[in-house]
C-alpha positions as a LaTeX table, in Angstrom:
\begin{tabular}{lrrr}
\hline
Residue & $x$ (\AA) & $y$ (\AA) & $z$ (\AA) \\
\hline
Met1 & 8.93 & 11.00 & 6.29 \\
Glu2 & 12.64 & 10.42 & 6.32 \\
Thr3 & 14.45 & 9.28 & 3.20 \\
Ser4 & 15.37 & 5.91 & 4.72 \\
Ser5 & 11.71 & 5.18 & 5.50 \\
Ala6 & 10.69 & 6.14 & 1.97 \\
Val7 & 13.38 & 3.89 & 0.50 \\
Ser8 & 12.18 & 0.99 & 2.68 \\
Ala9 & 8.57 & 1.46 & 1.54 \\
Leu10 & 9.48 & 1.88 & $-2.11$ \\
Ser11 & 11.75 & $-1.16$ & $-1.97$ \\
Ala12 & 8.93 & $-3.25$ & $-0.51$ \\
Leu13 & 6.65 & $-2.18$ & $-3.35$ \\
Ala14 & 9.29 & $-2.78$ & $-6.04$ \\
His15 & 8.18 & $-6.36$ & $-6.63$ \\
Pro16 & 5.23 & $-7.41$ & $-8.80$ \\
Gly17 & 3.77 & $-9.82$ & $-6.25$ \\
Arg18 & 4.05 & $-7.43$ & $-3.31$ \\
Leu19 & 2.66 & $-4.56$ & $-5.33$ \\
Glu20 & $-0.32$ & $-6.71$ & $-6.34$ \\
Val21 & $-0.98$ & $-7.68$ & $-2.71$ \\
Tyr22 & $-0.64$ & $-4.08$ & $-1.53$ \\
Arg23 & $-3.00$ & $-2.70$ & $-4.17$ \\
Leu24 & $-5.52$ & $-5.43$ & $-3.32$ \\
Leu25 & $-5.38$ & $-4.47$ & 0.36 \\
Val26 & $-5.74$ & $-0.77$ & $-0.50$ \\
Arg27 & $-8.93$ & $-1.61$ & $-2.44$ \\
Ala28 & $-10.19$ & $-3.80$ & 0.43 \\
Gly29 & $-10.42$ & $-0.78$ & 2.71 \\
Asp30 & $-10.42$ & $-0.79$ & 6.49 \\
Ala31 & $-12.16$ & $-4.17$ & 6.62 \\
Gly32 & $-9.03$ & $-5.75$ & 5.15 \\
Met33 & $-8.76$ & $-9.33$ & 3.99 \\
Ala34 & $-7.86$ & $-12.65$ & 5.55 \\
Ala35 & $-4.60$ & $-14.16$ & 4.36 \\
Gly36 & $-6.46$ & $-17.00$ & 2.62 \\
Glu37 & $-8.59$ & $-14.51$ & 0.68 \\
Val38 & $-5.48$ & $-12.62$ & $-0.39$ \\
Ala39 & $-3.84$ & $-15.88$ & $-1.52$ \\
Arg40 & $-6.90$ & $-16.85$ & $-3.59$ \\
Ala41 & $-7.29$ & $-13.38$ & $-5.11$ \\
Thr42 & $-3.64$ & $-13.18$ & $-6.14$ \\
Gly43 & $-2.95$ & $-16.84$ & $-6.85$ \\
Ser44 & $-0.06$ & $-16.73$ & $-4.37$ \\
Leu45 & 1.43 & $-19.78$ & $-2.73$ \\
Pro46 & 1.10 & $-19.60$ & 1.08 \\
Asn47 & 4.84 & $-19.33$ & 1.76 \\
Thr48 & 5.31 & $-16.69$ & $-0.94$ \\
Leu49 & 2.36 & $-14.68$ & 0.35 \\
Ser50 & 3.67 & $-14.91$ & 3.91 \\
Ala51 & 7.08 & $-13.61$ & 2.84 \\
Asn52 & 5.51 & $-10.77$ & 0.84 \\
Leu53 & 3.22 & $-9.76$ & 3.72 \\
Asn54 & 6.18 & $-9.81$ & 6.12 \\
Ile55 & 8.17 & $-7.49$ & 3.86 \\
Leu56 & 5.22 & $-5.12$ & 3.42 \\
Ser57 & 4.58 & $-5.19$ & 7.16 \\
Gly58 & 8.26 & $-4.54$ & 7.92 \\
Ala59 & 8.10 & $-1.47$ & 5.70 \\
Gly60 & 5.05 & $-0.28$ & 7.63 \\
Leu61 & 2.73 & $-0.54$ & 4.63 \\
Val62 & 0.54 & $-3.35$ & 5.97 \\
Arg63 & $-0.95$ & $-4.09$ & 9.37 \\
Ser64 & $-2.47$ & $-7.28$ & 10.71 \\
Arg65 & $-4.98$ & $-8.21$ & 13.37 \\
Arg66 & $-6.35$ & $-11.50$ & 14.59 \\
Glu67 & $-10.06$ & $-12.24$ & 14.22 \\
Gly68 & $-10.84$ & $-15.67$ & 15.57 \\
Arg69 & $-8.70$ & $-18.12$ & 13.64 \\
Ser70 & $-7.91$ & $-15.67$ & 10.84 \\
Ile71 & $-5.29$ & $-12.99$ & 10.47 \\
Ile72 & $-6.75$ & $-9.96$ & 8.72 \\
Tyr73 & $-4.39$ & $-7.73$ & 6.74 \\
Thr74 & $-5.06$ & $-4.08$ & 5.97 \\
Ala75 & $-3.17$ & $-1.38$ & 4.14 \\
Ala76 & $-1.61$ & 1.20 & 6.47 \\
Tyr77 & $-3.21$ & 4.26 & 4.89 \\
Asp78 & $-1.32$ & 6.69 & 7.09 \\
Arg79 & 1.97 & 5.29 & 5.83 \\
Met80 & 0.72 & 5.42 & 2.24 \\
Arg81 & $-0.21$ & 9.10 & 2.70 \\
Asp82 & 3.20 & 9.82 & 4.21 \\
Leu83 & 4.95 & 8.15 & 1.28 \\
Leu84 & 2.84 & 9.95 & $-1.32$ \\
Gly85 & 3.40 & 13.23 & 0.51 \\
Phe86 & 7.14 & 12.60 & 0.58 \\
Leu87 & 7.17 & 11.93 & $-3.15$ \\
Met88 & 5.13 & 15.06 & $-3.89$ \\
Glu89 & 6.79 & 17.32 & $-1.32$ \\
Asp90 & 9.12 & 19.09 & $-3.72$ \\
Cys91 & 6.84 & 18.87 & $-6.72$ \\
Cys92 & 6.02 & 21.72 & $-9.03$ \\
Ser93 & 8.77 & 24.26 & $-8.35$ \\
Gly94 & 6.10 & 26.92 & $-8.68$ \\
Asn95 & 4.46 & 25.22 & $-11.69$ \\
Pro96 & 1.19 & 23.69 & $-10.47$ \\
Glu97 & 0.48 & 22.20 & $-13.89$ \\
Ile98 & 3.18 & 19.60 & $-13.14$ \\
Cys99 & 1.40 & 18.07 & $-10.14$ \\
Gly100 & $-2.13$ & 19.23 & $-10.85$ \\
Pro101 & $-3.04$ & 16.13 & $-12.88$ \\
Val102 & $-1.93$ & 13.89 & $-10.01$ \\
Ala103 & $-4.14$ & 15.76 & $-7.54$ \\
Glu104 & $-7.08$ & 15.54 & $-9.95$ \\
Met105 & $-6.53$ & 11.80 & $-10.42$ \\
Ala106 & $-6.47$ & 11.27 & $-6.64$ \\
Ala107 & $-9.65$ & 13.28 & $-6.24$ \\
Arg108 & $-11.42$ & 11.21 & $-8.93$ \\
Ala109 & $-10.27$ & 7.96 & $-7.34$ \\
Cys110 & $-11.54$ & 9.05 & $-3.93$ \\
Lys111 & $-14.94$ & 10.08 & $-5.31$ \\
Ala112 & $-15.32$ & 6.61 & $-6.85$ \\
Cys113 & $-15.18$ & 5.05 & $-3.39$ \\
\hline
\end{tabular}
């Protein structure tokens, strides 16, 4: 991942409402959630949610697809992995105890799924 792409993704996540929406979509998995469900779950106004989803989508963190009359939003897991990899790329400097706890936390979170 290039620095400019990482900055775009981090900037999109640097807002409480967008971060809440993104984390909700990450938890929703590949099935995703309809915009109305996201609005209800987060208590977002429709225009605010639309703006937040557009920003997350523009940063490549969220994808959408149409199912009948609904638009389903999903987290772009490949982009999330790229961003996390970018952030961890230069970690440790030969000291695995620095990043080891992060890897363990990720492993625990994945087992819980």
